[in-house]
C-alpha positions in Angstrom: -0.1 -0.1 0.0 1.1 3.5 -0.7 2.7 5.3 2.7 0.1 7.6 4.3 0.7 11.3 4.0 2.2 13.3 7.5 -0.4 14.7 9.5 -0.9 18.8 9.1 0.1 20.7 12.1 -3.2 22.0 14.4 -4.3 25.9 13.7 -3.6 28.6 16.0 -6.1 29.9 18.8 -7.4 33.2 17.7 -7.6 36.2 20.7 -11.2 36.5 21.6 -13.1 40.1 21.2 -15.7 41.1 23.6 -18.9 41.7 22.1 -20.2 45.2 21.4 -22.8 47.1 23.6 -26.6 47.2 22.1 -27.3 50.3 20.2 -30.2 51.5 22.3 -28.2 51.9 25.5 -26.5 54.5 23.8 -27.4 58.1 24.0 -28.8 59.3 20.4 -27.0 62.4 20.3 -23.7 61.7 21.0 -22.1 59.2 19.0 -20.3 56.6 20.6 -16.8 57.1 20.7 -15.6 54.2 18.5 -13.1 52.3 21.0 -9.7 52.6 20.4 -8.2 49.5 18.5 -6.9 47.2 20.9 -4.0 46.1 19.4 -4.2 42.5 19.0 -1.3 40.6 20.3 1.5 40.0 18.0 1.7 36.6 17.0 4.8 34.9 15.3 4.4 34.1 12.0 3.3 30.6 11.3 6.0 28.1 10.5 6.2 26.9 7.1 5.1 23.0 7.6 8.3 21.0 6.9 8.4 19.6 3.8 7.8 15.7 3.6 10.4 13.5 2.7 10.7 12.3 -0.7 9.5 9.1 -1.5 10.1 6.7 -4.6 7.1 7.1 -6.9 4.7 4.2 -5.8 4.3 1.0 -7.5 1.6 0.7 -10.4 -0.8 -1.9 -8.0 -0.1 -5.2 -9.4 -3.5 -6.7 -10.8 -4.6 -9.8 -9.2 -3.4 -13.1 -10.8 -6.5 -14.8 -12.0 -7.4 -17.9 -9.4 -7.0 -21.2 -11.7 -10.5 -23.0 -12.8 -11.2 -25.9 -11.1 -11.5 -27.5 -14.7 -8.2 -26.9 -15.7 -4.9 -27.9 -13.9 -2.7 -25.4 -12.5 0.1 -24.6 -15.1 3.3 -25.9 -14.5 6.1 -23.9 -12.9 8.4 -22.5 -15.3 12.0 -24.4 -15.6 15.1 -23.0 -15.7 16.5 -24.0 -19.2 19.2 -26.8 -18.9 22.5 -26.2 -20.7 22.7 -27.7 -24.3 25.5 -30.6 -24.2 27.5 -30.4 -27.4 26.3 -33.2 -29.9 27.6 -36.8 -29.7 30.3 -37.7 -32.1 29.4 -40.5 -34.8 31.7 -43.3 -34.4 34.5 -43.7 -36.6 34.0 -46.0 -39.4 36.5 -49.4 -39.2 39.1 -48.8 -41.1 38.7 -50.4 -45.2 40.5 -53.9 -45.4 43.5 -54.1 -47.9 42.5 -54.8 -51.4 42.7 -58.5 -52.6 44.5 -59.1 -55.4 42.2 -60.3 -58.5 41.8 -63.9 -59.0 43.4 -65.5 -62.3 40.9 -66.3 -64.9 39.3 -69.7 -64.9 40.4 -71.9 -67.6 38.0 -72.1 -70.7 35.9 -75.3 -70.8 36.6 -77.6 -73.1 33.9 -78.4 -75.3 32.6 -82.3 -74.1 33.8 -84.8 -76.8 31.4 -85.7 -79.7 29.3 -88.2 -79.1 28.9 -91.1 -81.5 26.1 -91.6 -83.5 23.1 -93.7 -82.3 23.0 -96.9 -84.4 19.9 -98.5 -85.0 19.0 -101.3 -82.8 18.6 -104.4 -84.9 14.7 -105.3 -84.5 14.5 -108.7 -82.8 12.5 -110.8 -85.6 9.3 -112.6 -84.2 10.4 -116.4 -83.4 9.8 -118.5 -86.5 7.0 -121.4 -86.4 8.1 -124.8 -86.9 8.2 -126.5 -90.4 5.2 -128.2 -91.3 5.6 -132.1 -91.6 6.4 -133.4 -95.1 7.6 -136.5 -96.9 8.9 -137.0 -100.5 6.1 -137.5 -102.7 3.5 -135.0 -100.4 5.6 -132.2 -99.6 4.3 -129.9 -96.9 1.5 -131.6 -95.3 -1.2 -129.5 -93.4 -3.8 -131.2 -91.1 -4.5 -132.9 -87.5 -1.7 -134.6 -85.7 -1.8 -138.9 -85.6 0.0 -141.4 -84.1 1.5 -144.0 -85.2 -1.7 -146.3 -84.5 -3.7 -143.1 -86.5 -5.5 -141.9 -83.5 -5.2 -138.7 -81.6 -3.0 -139.9 -78.7 -2.6 -138.0 -75.2 -2.8 -133.7 -75.5 -3.7 -131.1 -73.3 -6.2 -128.9 -75.1 -6.1 -124.9 -74.7 -8.3 -122.5 -75.7 -7.9 -118.8 -76.9 -4.4 -119.0 -77.7 -2.7 -118.2 -81.4 -0.5 -120.6 -83.8 2.8 -118.7 -82.3 1.6 -118.5 -78.6 0.6 -122.5 -78.7 4.0 -123.1 -79.9 5.7 -121.1 -77.9 3.5 -122.9 -74.5 5.0 -126.1 -76.3 8.4 -124.8 -76.0 7.7 -123.8 -72.2 6.9 -127.4 -71.4 9.7 -130.0 -70.5 11.3 -131.8 -73.3 9.6 -134.9 -73.1 6.3 -133.4 -72.1 5.1 -131.7 -75.4 7.0 -133.2 -78.8 3.8 -131.6 -80.8 1.1 -129.1 -80.8 -2.0 -128.5 -83.5 -3.7 -125.7 -83.6 -7.1 -125.2 -84.9 -9.0 -121.9 -85.7 -13.1 -122.2 -85.5 -14.2 -118.7 -86.9 -12.6 -115.5 -85.9 -12.0 -115.9 -82.4 -12.1 -119.6 -81.9 -8.6 -120.7 -81.1 -8.0 -124.2 -80.0 -4.4 -125.3 -79.0 -3.5 -128.7 -78.5 -0.2 -130.0 -76.6 0.6 -133.3 -77.9 2.5 -135.5 -75.7 3.2 -138.8 -77.9 5.1 -138.6 -81.1 3.4 -138.1 -84.3 3.7 -140.3 -87.0 1.2 -139.4 -89.4 -1.0 -136.1 -90.3 -4.5 -136.5 -91.4 -5.7 -133.7 -93.7 -8.4 -131.5 -92.1 -9.4 -127.9 -93.3 -8.5 -125.4 -90.7 -5.7 -127.6 -88.9 -1.8 -127.3 -88.7 0.3 -130.1 -86.8 3.8 -128.8 -86.2 6.5 -131.2 -84.7 9.4 -130.0 -82.5 12.3 -129.9 -84.3 14.1 -132.4 -82.5 16.2 -135.0 -84.6 14.8 -138.2 -83.3 11.3 -136.8 -83.6 11.7 -135.6 -86.7 13.0 -139.0 -88.0 9.7 -141.0 -86.6 7.3 -139.1 -88.9 6.1 -141.4 -91.5 4.1 -139.0 -93.9 0.4 -139.0 -94.7 -2.3 -141.0 -93.0 -3.9 -143.3 -95.5 -7.7 -143.3 -95.8 -9.6 -146.4 -97.6 -6.3 -147.7 -98.8 -5.0 -144.2 -100.5 -2.7 -141.9 -99.7 -4.2 -138.3 -98.5 -2.2 -136.2 -100.7 -2.0 -132.5 -99.5 
């Protein structure tokens, strides 16, 4: 608050003057002598008031700080600025490795040796059929297989085999089991294979039948020829 001013000095008291008599008590003819002026007591001149001490000019009234609202938090106190630290120096890169000497060039690859030309493989011919039985007078003979007694003899019958398959089946048997085979065809699919177990001595002419003897020397020499029918040679 501003300083209060110094108190002013009290006023000095004035001398009291007696009151004048009323005008009716004086004689009308004679003027009332005026009383001589009473000398006023000499009063010392008032001393000047002391000058107040020089005070510094009053500070302007500070505005009251606004009260923080209840919904807003109080502002954080001001922080003093921290001194700036010098920036960290980046780490030094590792020294570069010494340069390697260049590798010698690789020798050129030699071309692969030329491959010999592929020779055609010889095709395996299918196995040939055994020759038909023959004699001097009749030549090749086609017909059914017959024994010395002119009967069919002992044989195994298999259906559905071609002439070549029938021959292979006879070859796969034991040497003494199959000595000849007879193949006949009845229609486009009616194949009949007979594996004969007795030596064939004769051939009986019969359309659609073929008799083939296993090419062994002792079996070929036993063949006689064409079967006789009613005393007449059954020529092909």
